[in-house]
ZAMARGU-4260 file (C-alpha; in steps of 0.2 Angstrom, whole numbers, plus 5000, padded with zeros to 4 digits):
<rodrens>
0) 4846/4994/5187 | 4862/5003/5181 | 4874/5012/5193 | 4891/5019/5192 | 4902/5014/5207
5) 4919/5021/5208 | 4919/5025/5190 | 4914/5008/5184 | 4897/5003/5177 | 4888/4990/5188
10) 4871/4981/5187 | 4861/4980/5203 | 4843/4974/5207 | 4830/4987/5210 | 4828/4993/5228
15) 4847/4991/5232 | 4852/5002/5246 | 4868/5012/5248 | 4873/5001/5263 | 4872/4985/5252
20) 4883/4992/5238 | 4896/4998/5251 | 4896/4981/5259 | 4900/4973/5242 | 4915/4984/5240
25) 4923/4984/5258 | 4921/4976/5275 | 4930/4990/5284 | 4921/4994/5300 | 4928/5012/5299
30) 4937/5024/5288 | 4924/5023/5274 | 4916/5038/5266 | 4902/5038/5253 | 4896/5051/5240
35) 4880/5048/5231 | 4879/5059/5215 | 4892/5071/5222 | 4885/5073/5239 | 4892/5064/5255
40) 4880/5053/5264 | 4882/5051/5282 | 4885/5033/5288 | 4869/5032/5298 | 4859/5035/5282
45) 4866/5022/5271 | 4854/5008/5275 | 4839/5020/5272 | 4846/5027/5256 | 4838/5017/5241
50) 4848/5019/5225 | 4840/5024/5208 | 4845/5020/5190 | 4860/5030/5184 | 4865/5035/5201
55) 4884/5038/5204 | 4892/5031/5220 | 4909/5034/5226 | 4916/5024/5240 | 4932/5030/5248
60) 4942/5020/5261 | 4955/5028/5272 | 4972/5020/5272 | 4987/5022/5284 | 5004/5025/5277
65) 5019/5036/5279
</rodrens>
């Protein structure tokens, strides 16, 4: 299955969840936001959200700075 993750094409197996994709990108326990096809998905729904071919996933991680 083909996905676009943070603007980059990626191949994933069928049935992959949003939580699995996020875990591959970051292990941050907090400060992570995810949008699926332009819609923010609440963290509690990540493991129940199965991705489909051609989905667009954006994973944003907050960083501290000054």
